[in-house]
C-alpha positions as a Markdown table, in Angstrom:
| # | Residue | x | y | z |
|---|---|---|---|---|
| 1 | Met | -4.7 | -69.2 | 77.4 |
| 2 | Lys | -1.4 | -67.9 | 76.2 |
| 3 | Arg | -1.2 | -65.6 | 73.1 |
| 4 | Ser | 0.9 | -66.9 | 70.3 |
| 5 | Asn | 3.9 | -64.8 | 69.2 |
| 6 | Gln | 4.0 | -66.3 | 65.7 |
| 7 | Ile | 2.7 | -64.1 | 62.8 |
| 8 | Gly | 0.4 | -66.0 | 60.5 |
| 9 | Trp | 0.4 | -65.8 | 56.7 |
| 10 | Ala | -2.9 | -64.0 | 56.7 |
| 11 | Gln | -1.5 | -61.2 | 58.8 |
| 12 | Val | 1.5 | -60.9 | 56.4 |
| 13 | Arg | -0.8 | -60.6 | 53.4 |
| 14 | Ala | -2.9 | -58.0 | 55.2 |
| 15 | Gly | 0.1 | -55.9 | 56.0 |
| 16 | Ile | 1.4 | -56.2 | 52.4 |
| 17 | Phe | -2.0 | -55.2 | 51.1 |
| 18 | Ile | -2.2 | -52.2 | 53.4 |
| 19 | Leu | 1.4 | -51.1 | 52.4 |
| 20 | Val | 0.7 | -51.4 | 48.6 |
| 21 | Thr | -2.6 | -49.5 | 49.1 |
| 22 | Leu | -0.7 | -46.6 | 50.9 |
| 23 | Ile | 1.9 | -46.5 | 48.2 |
| 24 | Leu | -0.7 | -46.3 | 45.4 |
| 25 | Phe | -2.6 | -43.7 | 47.3 |
| 26 | Gly | 0.5 | -41.6 | 47.8 |
| 27 | Gly | 1.4 | -41.9 | 44.1 |
| 28 | Ala | -2.2 | -40.9 | 43.1 |
| 29 | Val | -2.0 | -37.9 | 45.3 |
| 30 | Leu | 1.3 | -36.8 | 43.8 |
| 31 | Leu | 0.0 | -37.5 | 40.3 |
| 32 | Met | -3.2 | -35.5 | 40.8 |
| 33 | Gly | -1.1 | -32.7 | 42.2 |
| 34 | Gln | 0.6 | -32.4 | 38.9 |
| 35 | Lys | -2.4 | -33.2 | 36.7 |
| 36 | Thr | -5.6 | -31.6 | 37.5 |
| 37 | Lys | -7.3 | -33.0 | 34.3 |
| 38 | Met | -6.4 | -36.6 | 34.2 |
| 39 | Phe | -9.2 | -37.8 | 31.8 |
| 40 | Ile | -8.7 | -35.1 | 29.1 |
| 41 | Pro | -6.5 | -36.0 | 26.0 |
| 42 | Thr | -3.3 | -33.9 | 26.1 |
| 43 | Ser | -0.4 | -33.3 | 23.8 |
| 44 | Arg | 3.1 | -32.0 | 24.3 |
| 45 | Leu | 3.9 | -28.4 | 23.4 |
| 46 | Thr | 7.5 | -27.1 | 23.3 |
| 47 | Val | 8.4 | -23.4 | 23.4 |
| 48 | Thr | 11.9 | -21.9 | 23.2 |
| 49 | Met | 12.7 | -18.5 | 24.8 |
| 50 | Asp | 15.8 | -16.6 | 25.7 |
| 51 | Asn | 14.5 | -15.8 | 29.2 |
| 52 | Val | 11.9 | -17.6 | 31.3 |
| 53 | Ala | 11.8 | -15.0 | 34.1 |
| 54 | Gly | 11.9 | -17.6 | 36.9 |
| 55 | Leu | 9.2 | -20.0 | 35.5 |
| 56 | Lys | 9.1 | -23.3 | 37.4 |
| 57 | Glu | 7.8 | -26.7 | 36.6 |
| 58 | Gly | 4.1 | -27.2 | 37.5 |
| 59 | Ala | 3.2 | -23.6 | 36.5 |
| 60 | Pro | -0.1 | -23.3 | 34.7 |
| 61 | Val | -0.6 | -22.7 | 31.0 |
| 62 | Trp | -3.3 | -20.3 | 29.9 |
| 63 | Leu | -4.9 | -19.9 | 26.5 |
| 64 | Ala | -6.9 | -16.7 | 26.2 |
| 65 | Gly | -7.3 | -16.7 | 30.0 |
| 66 | Val | -8.4 | -20.4 | 30.2 |
| 67 | Asp | -6.3 | -22.9 | 32.1 |
| 68 | Val | -5.4 | -25.6 | 29.4 |
| 69 | Gly | -2.2 | -27.2 | 30.7 |
| 70 | Val | 0.8 | -27.3 | 32.9 |
| 71 | Val | 4.6 | -26.8 | 32.5 |
| 72 | Gln | 6.4 | -30.2 | 32.7 |
| 73 | Lys | 10.0 | -29.2 | 32.2 |
| 74 | Val | 12.2 | -26.1 | 32.0 |
| 75 | Ala | 15.8 | -26.6 | 30.8 |
| 76 | Phe | 18.4 | -25.2 | 28.4 |
| 77 | Ala | 17.8 | -26.3 | 24.9 |
| 78 | Asp | 21.4 | -26.6 | 23.8 |
| 79 | Pro | 23.8 | -25.3 | 26.5 |
| 80 | Lys | 26.9 | -25.7 | 24.4 |
| 81 | Asn | 25.7 | -23.6 | 21.4 |
| 82 | Ser | 23.1 | -21.2 | 22.7 |
| 83 | Asn | 21.5 | -19.7 | 25.8 |
| 84 | Asp | 17.9 | -20.5 | 24.7 |
| 85 | Val | 15.6 | -22.2 | 27.3 |
| 86 | Arg | 13.2 | -24.9 | 26.3 |
| 87 | Ile | 9.8 | -25.1 | 28.0 |
| 88 | Glu | 8.0 | -28.4 | 27.7 |
| 89 | Met | 4.3 | -28.2 | 28.5 |
| 90 | Glu | 1.4 | -30.6 | 28.5 |
| 91 | Val | -1.6 | -28.9 | 26.9 |
| 92 | Glu | -5.1 | -30.1 | 26.1 |
| 93 | Arg | -5.3 | -31.5 | 22.6 |
| 94 | Glu | -8.3 | -29.5 | 21.5 |
| 95 | Ala | -6.8 | -26.3 | 22.9 |
| 96 | Leu | -3.6 | -26.9 | 21.1 |
| 97 | Lys | -5.5 | -26.6 | 17.7 |
| 98 | Lys | -5.9 | -22.9 | 18.5 |
| 99 | Val | -2.1 | -22.4 | 18.7 |
| 100 | Gly | -0.3 | -21.4 | 15.5 |
| 101 | Lys | 2.7 | -19.4 | 14.2 |
| 102 | Asp | 0.8 | -16.2 | 14.8 |
| 103 | Ser | 0.2 | -16.9 | 18.4 |
| 104 | Arg | 2.0 | -14.8 | 21.0 |
| 105 | Ile | 3.5 | -16.9 | 23.8 |
| 106 | Ile | 4.8 | -14.9 | 26.8 |
| 107 | Ile | 5.4 | -15.4 | 30.5 |
| 108 | Lys | 3.3 | -13.3 | 32.9 |
| 109 | Thr | 3.0 | -12.8 | 36.6 |
| 110 | Arg | -0.1 | -13.1 | 38.7 |
| 111 | Gly | -0.9 | -12.4 | 42.4 |
| 112 | Leu | 1.1 | -10.6 | 45.0 |
| 113 | Met | 3.5 | -13.6 | 45.3 |
| 114 | Gly | 4.6 | -13.2 | 41.8 |
| 115 | Glu | 3.6 | -16.6 | 40.5 |
| 116 | Lys | 4.7 | -17.2 | 36.9 |
| 117 | Tyr | 2.6 | -18.7 | 34.2 |
| 118 | Val | 2.6 | -19.2 | 30.5 |
| 119 | Asp | 0.1 | -17.1 | 28.6 |
| 120 | Ile | -0.8 | -17.9 | 25.0 |
| 121 | Met | -2.7 | -15.7 | 22.6 |
| 122 | Pro | -4.9 | -17.9 | 20.3 |
| 123 | Ser | -4.2 | -18.1 | 16.6 |
| 124 | Ser | -6.5 | -16.5 | 14.1 |
| 125 | Gln | -7.0 | -19.9 | 12.5 |
| 126 | Tyr | -8.1 | -23.4 | 13.6 |
| 127 | His | -5.4 | -26.0 | 12.9 |
| 128 | Gln | -6.5 | -29.6 | 12.5 |
| 129 | Glu | -2.9 | -30.7 | 12.8 |
| 130 | Pro | -1.3 | -28.3 | 15.3 |
| 131 | Gly | 2.4 | -27.8 | 15.6 |
| 132 | Ser | 4.5 | -28.7 | 18.6 |
| 133 | Asn | 7.4 | -26.3 | 18.5 |
| 134 | Phe | 7.1 | -22.6 | 18.8 |
| 135 | Gln | 9.2 | -19.5 | 19.6 |
| 136 | Gly | 8.2 | -17.5 | 22.6 |
| 137 | Lys | 8.6 | -13.8 | 23.2 |
| 138 | Ala | 10.3 | -12.5 | 26.3 |
| 139 | Val | 8.6 | -9.7 | 28.2 |
| 140 | Pro | 10.4 | -7.0 | 30.2 |
| 141 | Thr | 10.9 | -7.8 | 33.8 |
| 142 | Ile | 10.9 | -5.5 | 36.8 |
| 143 | Asp | 14.7 | -5.4 | 36.7 |
| 144 | Asp | 14.6 | -4.3 | 33.1 |
| 145 | Val | 12.1 | -1.6 | 33.9 |
| 146 | Ala | 14.2 | -0.4 | 36.8 |
| 147 | Gln | 17.3 | -0.4 | 34.7 |
| 148 | Lys | 15.7 | 1.7 | 32.0 |
| 149 | Ala | 14.2 | 4.0 | 34.6 |
| 150 | Gly | 17.7 | 4.4 | 36.1 |
| 151 | Ile | 19.1 | 5.3 | 32.7 |
| 152 | Ala | 16.3 | 7.8 | 32.1 |
| 153 | Phe | 17.0 | 9.4 | 35.5 |
| 154 | Asp | 20.7 | 9.6 | 34.7 |
| 155 | Lys | 19.9 | 11.5 | 31.5 |
| 156 | Leu | 17.5 | 13.8 | 33.3 |
| 157 | Asn | 20.1 | 14.6 | 35.9 |
| 158 | Ser | 22.6 | 15.3 | 33.1 |
| 159 | Val | 20.1 | 17.7 | 31.5 |
| 160 | Ile | 19.5 | 19.5 | 34.8 |
| 161 | Asp | 23.3 | 19.7 | 35.3 |
| 162 | Asn | 23.7 | 21.3 | 31.9 |
| 163 | Met | 20.9 | 23.7 | 32.6 |
| 164 | Gln | 22.5 | 24.8 | 35.9 |
| 165 | Ala | 25.8 | 25.2 | 34.1 |
| 166 | Gly | 24.2 | 27.5 | 31.5 |
| 167 | Glu | 24.8 | 25.1 | 28.6 |
| 168 | Gly | 22.3 | 24.8 | 25.8 |
| 169 | Thr | 19.1 | 26.8 | 25.1 |
| 170 | Leu | 17.4 | 25.8 | 28.4 |
| 171 | Gly | 20.6 | 26.6 | 30.3 |
| 172 | Lys | 20.8 | 30.1 | 28.8 |
| 173 | Leu | 17.1 | 30.6 | 29.5 |
| 174 | Ala | 17.6 | 29.6 | 33.1 |
| 175 | Thr | 20.9 | 31.4 | 33.9 |
| 176 | Asp | 21.3 | 34.3 | 31.5 |
| 177 | Thr | 20.5 | 37.6 | 33.2 |
| 178 | Ala | 20.3 | 39.4 | 29.9 |
| 179 | Leu | 17.0 | 37.5 | 29.2 |
| 180 | Tyr | 15.6 | 38.7 | 32.5 |
| 181 | Glu | 16.6 | 42.3 | 31.7 |
| 182 | Asn | 15.1 | 42.1 | 28.2 |
| 183 | Ala | 11.9 | 40.8 | 29.8 |
| 184 | Leu | 11.8 | 43.7 | 32.2 |
| 185 | Lys | 12.5 | 46.2 | 29.4 |
| 186 | Leu | 9.7 | 44.6 | 27.3 |
| 187 | Ser | 7.3 | 44.9 | 30.2 |
| 188 | Ser | 8.2 | 48.5 | 30.6 |
| 189 | Glu | 7.6 | 49.3 | 27.0 |
| 190 | Leu | 4.3 | 47.4 | 27.0 |
| 191 | Lys | 3.2 | 49.5 | 30.0 |
| 192 | Thr | 4.2 | 52.7 | 28.2 |
| 193 | Leu | 2.3 | 51.6 | 25.0 |
| 194 | Ala | -0.8 | 50.8 | 27.1 |
| 195 | Ala | -0.6 | 54.2 | 28.7 |
| 196 | Ser | -0.3 | 56.0 | 25.3 |
| 197 | Ile | -3.3 | 54.0 | 24.0 |
| 198 | Asn | -5.4 | 54.9 | 27.0 |
| 199 | Asn | -4.5 | 58.5 | 26.5 |
| 200 | Gly | -5.7 | 58.4 | 22.9 |
| 201 | Gln | -2.3 | 58.9 | 21.4 |
| 202 | Gly | -1.3 | 57.2 | 18.1 |
| 203 | Thr | -3.5 | 55.2 | 15.7 |
| 204 | Leu | -4.4 | 52.6 | 18.3 |
| 205 | Gly | -5.2 | 55.3 | 20.8 |
| 206 | Lys | -7.5 | 57.1 | 18.4 |
| 207 | Leu | -9.2 | 53.8 | 17.5 |
| 208 | Val | -9.8 | 53.1 | 21.2 |
| 209 | Arg | -10.7 | 56.6 | 22.4 |
| 210 | Ser | -12.2 | 58.3 | 19.4 |
| 211 | Gly | -15.8 | 57.7 | 18.3 |
| 212 | Glu | -15.2 | 58.7 | 14.7 |
| 213 | Pro | -14.0 | 55.2 | 13.6 |
| 214 | Tyr | -17.0 | 53.6 | 15.2 |
| 215 | Asp | -19.4 | 56.1 | 13.5 |
| 216 | Lys | -17.8 | 55.4 | 10.1 |
| 217 | Leu | -18.0 | 51.7 | 10.6 |
| 218 | Met | -21.7 | 52.1 | 11.4 |
| 219 | Gln | -22.2 | 54.1 | 8.3 |
| 220 | Ile | -20.6 | 51.4 | 6.2 |
| 221 | Leu | -22.8 | 48.8 | 7.7 |
| 222 | Ala | -25.8 | 51.0 | 7.1 |
| 223 | Arg | -24.9 | 51.4 | 3.5 |
| 224 | Ala | -24.3 | 47.7 | 3.1 |
| 225 | Asp | -27.7 | 47.0 | 4.7 |
| 226 | Gln | -29.3 | 49.5 | 2.3 |
| 227 | Thr | -27.6 | 47.9 | -0.7 |
| 228 | Leu | -28.9 | 44.5 | 0.3 |
| 229 | Phe | -32.3 | 45.9 | 0.7 |
| 230 | Asp | -32.2 | 47.6 | -2.8 |
| 231 | Ile | -31.1 | 44.3 | -4.3 |
| 232 | Gln | -33.9 | 42.4 | -2.7 |
| 233 | Asn | -36.6 | 44.9 | -3.7 |
| 234 | Ser | -35.3 | 46.0 | -7.2 |
| 235 | Asp | -35.7 | 44.3 | -10.5 |
| 236 | Gly | -32.0 | 44.4 | -11.5 |
| 237 | Ser | -29.6 | 41.7 | -12.6 |
| 238 | Leu | -28.4 | 40.8 | -9.1 |
| 239 | Asn | -32.0 | 40.4 | -7.9 |
| 240 | Arg | -32.8 | 38.1 | -10.8 |
| 241 | Leu | -29.7 | 36.1 | -10.2 |
| 242 | Ile | -30.7 | 35.6 | -6.5 |
| 243 | Tyr | -34.5 | 35.2 | -6.8 |
| 244 | Asp | -35.4 | 34.4 | -10.4 |
| 245 | Lys | -36.1 | 30.6 | -10.8 |
| 246 | Thr | -35.8 | 30.8 | -14.5 |
| 247 | Leu | -32.1 | 30.9 | -14.4 |
| 248 | Tyr | -32.0 | 27.9 | -12.1 |
| 249 | Thr | -34.4 | 26.0 | -14.4 |
| 250 | Lys | -32.2 | 26.8 | -17.4 |
| 251 | Leu | -29.1 | 25.7 | -15.6 |
| 252 | Val | -30.8 | 22.4 | -14.7 |
| 253 | Thr | -32.0 | 21.9 | -18.3 |
| 254 | Leu | -28.5 | 22.7 | -19.5 |
| 255 | Thr | -27.0 | 20.2 | -17.0 |
| 256 | Glu | -29.5 | 17.5 | -18.2 |
| 257 | Lys | -28.6 | 18.2 | -21.8 |
| 258 | Gly | -25.0 | 18.0 | -21.0 |
| 259 | Gln | -25.6 | 14.7 | -19.3 |
| 260 | Gln | -27.5 | 13.4 | -22.3 |
| 261 | Ala | -24.7 | 14.6 | -24.6 |
| 262 | Ala | -22.2 | 12.7 | -22.4 |
| 263 | Asp | -24.4 | 9.6 | -22.6 |
| 264 | Asp | -24.6 | 10.0 | -26.4 |
| 265 | Val | -20.8 | 10.4 | -26.7 |
| 266 | Arg | -20.4 | 7.3 | -24.5 |
| 267 | Ala | -22.8 | 5.3 | -26.6 |
| 268 | Leu | -21.0 | 6.5 | -29.8 |
| 269 | Asn | -17.7 | 5.5 | -28.3 |
| 270 | Gln | -19.0 | 2.0 | -27.4 |
| 271 | Met | -20.5 | 1.7 | -31.0 |
| 272 | Met | -17.2 | 2.7 | -32.5 |
| 273 | Leu | -15.3 | 0.2 | -30.4 |
| 274 | Ser | -17.8 | -2.6 | -31.0 |
| 275 | Lys | -16.8 | -5.3 | -33.5 |
| 276 | Asp | -20.2 | -5.1 | -35.1 |
| 277 | Ser | -19.6 | -1.8 | -36.7 |
| 278 | Thr | -17.3 | -0.8 | -39.6 |
| 279 | Ile | -15.3 | 1.7 | -37.5 |
| 280 | Gly | -15.1 | -0.8 | -34.7 |
| 281 | Met | -13.7 | -3.4 | -37.0 |
| 282 | Leu | -11.2 | -0.9 | -38.4 |
| 283 | Leu | -10.1 | 0.0 | -34.8 |
| 284 | Thr | -10.2 | -3.4 | -33.1 |
| 285 | Asp | -9.9 | -6.2 | -35.8 |
| 286 | Lys | -6.3 | -7.5 | -35.7 |
| 287 | Glu | -6.7 | -9.5 | -38.9 |
| 288 | Leu | -7.5 | -6.3 | -40.8 |
| 289 | Tyr | -4.5 | -4.6 | -39.2 |
| 290 | Asn | -2.3 | -7.5 | -40.2 |
| 291 | Lys | -3.6 | -7.4 | -43.7 |
| 292 | Gly | -2.9 | -3.6 | -43.8 |
| 293 | Leu | 0.6 | -4.3 | -42.7 |
| 294 | Thr | 1.0 | -7.0 | -45.4 |
| 295 | Leu | -0.4 | -4.6 | -48.1 |
| 296 | Leu | 2.0 | -1.9 | -47.0 |
| 297 | Ala | 4.9 | -4.3 | -47.2 |
| 298 | Gln | 3.9 | -5.3 | -50.7 |
| 299 | Val | 3.5 | -1.7 | -51.7 |
| 300 | Glu | 7.0 | -1.0 | -50.3 |
| 301 | Thr | 8.4 | -4.0 | -52.2 |
| 302 | Thr | 6.7 | -2.8 | -55.5 |
| 303 | Met | 8.2 | 0.7 | -55.0 |
| 304 | Gln | 11.6 | -0.8 | -54.5 |
| 305 | Asn | 11.2 | -2.8 | -57.7 |
| 306 | Leu | 10.1 | 0.3 | -59.6 |
| 307 | Glu | 13.1 | 2.2 | -58.3 |
| 308 | Thr | 15.4 | -0.6 | -59.4 |
| 309 | Thr | 13.7 | -0.8 | -62.8 |
| 310 | Ser | 13.9 | 3.0 | -63.2 |
| 311 | Ala | 17.6 | 2.9 | -62.3 |
| 312 | Gln | 18.2 | 0.2 | -64.9 |
| 313 | Leu | 16.4 | 2.2 | -67.5 |
| 314 | His | 18.7 | 5.1 | -67.0 |
| 315 | Thr | 21.7 | 2.9 | -67.8 |
| 316 | Lys | 22.6 | 1.2 | -71.1 |
| 317 | Glu | 22.2 | -2.3 | -69.6 |
| 318 | Gly | 19.4 | -4.4 | -71.0 |
| 319 | Thr | 17.1 | -3.9 | -74.0 |
| 320 | Ala | 14.9 | -1.3 | -72.4 |
| 321 | Gly | 18.0 | 0.7 | -71.2 |
| 322 | Arg | 19.6 | 0.6 | -74.7 |
| 323 | Leu | 16.3 | 1.6 | -76.3 |
| 324 | Leu | 16.1 | 4.6 | -74.0 |
| 325 | Asn | 19.8 | 5.7 | -73.8 |
| 326 | Asp | 21.6 | 4.3 | -76.9 |
| 327 | Asn | 21.7 | 7.1 | -79.6 |
| 328 | Glu | 23.1 | 4.9 | -82.3 |
| 329 | Leu | 20.3 | 2.4 | -81.9 |
| 330 | Tyr | 17.8 | 5.3 | -82.0 |
| 331 | Glu | 19.3 | 6.6 | -85.3 |
| 332 | Lys | 19.2 | 3.1 | -86.8 |
| 333 | Leu | 15.7 | 2.6 | -85.8 |
| 334 | Ser | 14.8 | 6.0 | -87.2 |
| 335 | Gln | 16.5 | 5.2 | -90.5 |
| 336 | Thr | 14.7 | 1.9 | -90.7 |
| 337 | Val | 11.4 | 3.5 | -90.1 |
| 338 | Asn | 12.1 | 6.1 | -92.8 |
| 339 | Ala | 13.2 | 3.4 | -95.2 |
| 340 | Leu | 10.1 | 1.4 | -94.5 |
| 341 | Glu | 7.9 | 4.5 | -94.9 |
| 342 | Ala | 9.6 | 5.1 | -98.3 |
| 343 | Leu | 9.0 | 1.5 | -99.4 |
| 344 | Ile | 5.3 | 1.7 | -98.5 |
| 345 | Asn | 4.9 | 4.9 | -100.4 |
| 346 | Asp | 6.7 | 3.4 | -103.5 |
| 347 | Val | 4.5 | 0.3 | -103.3 |
| 348 | Lys | 1.4 | 2.5 | -103.3 |
| 349 | Thr | 2.8 | 4.5 | -106.2 |
| 350 | Asn | 4.1 | 1.7 | -108.4 |
| 351 | Pro | 2.5 | -1.5 | -107.3 |
| 352 | Gly | 3.4 | -3.2 | -110.6 |
| 353 | Arg | 7.0 | -3.3 | -109.5 |
| 354 | Tyr | 6.2 | -5.5 | -106.6 |
| 355 | Val | 3.1 | -7.4 | -107.5 |
| 356 | Lys | 2.5 | -9.2 | -110.8 |
| 357 | Phe | -0.8 | -10.9 | -111.4 |
| 358 | Ser | -1.6 | -13.1 | -114.6 |
| 359 | Leu | -4.4 | -15.5 | -115.3 |
| 360 | Phe | -2.4 | -17.4 | -117.9 |
């Protein structure tokens, strides 16, 4: 029986199914290569830095040492206006709530191969609605460290060159022969001094070689010891100050009385400042203070009025002023009083002149 060379529809469908399955399997493999946590809710986090130190897409994101996401994109934020680089990351939604403005976001290196990753220091607060844009902090790279080390070595070489040239204090100490000669001279003088001391010459020599200073010192110590012994065994003032408990008891009693006096003064002060007492009301009552001010103002007004009245009395203006200062009016009043007095005397002497009484 001959085999047919025609391909049936069933075979075509099987081939298409196998091809689609392979394509889906390859896509799933690629997707799982980028996302290790497919069934965990994630959110996008954007960080801007001035240097990413070779960070690549797919690098892990750590939060306090825990792998919480992956870097999705690394590109310049605004190439025309700045050199900042934007890092777009996909981070677990729950982990993102521990990222805040006080978080420290840097790029670190792990392993011998120098793999870069984003390290985030957690925030001190838990954010129910976390942010999505943060500013990262650049860390020194090996090139920066090497550059600073080179600058430091250049400065060190410059210092060494100056020392060798005899410049500065260190240079003079290293190259000046006078210093060496002074050191030799000092050493010689110290040697001579030590020899004179060993020979018993001078004050130091006598102190070292002579036994007399030692004997005097021992005598002083013996006298001091005897003095202390006498103080301990005598009944004098010093002994009582040291061993008599009566003085201590009196001091304690005095201290207690002083404390009681301080408490009494404190209580008196509180009573004086209290509004329940007369002194307290005088010291703290604002209404009484205001009344006192009003009374003082009234007294001042009264004094001003008295001064004004007194000034008017010293002038010839007004009735009172004329009564006090007009001599003519005074003379007239005096004459009137004299005339009135003479009239009264005349009435008393001759009443018939002024009063006539008749029944018919």
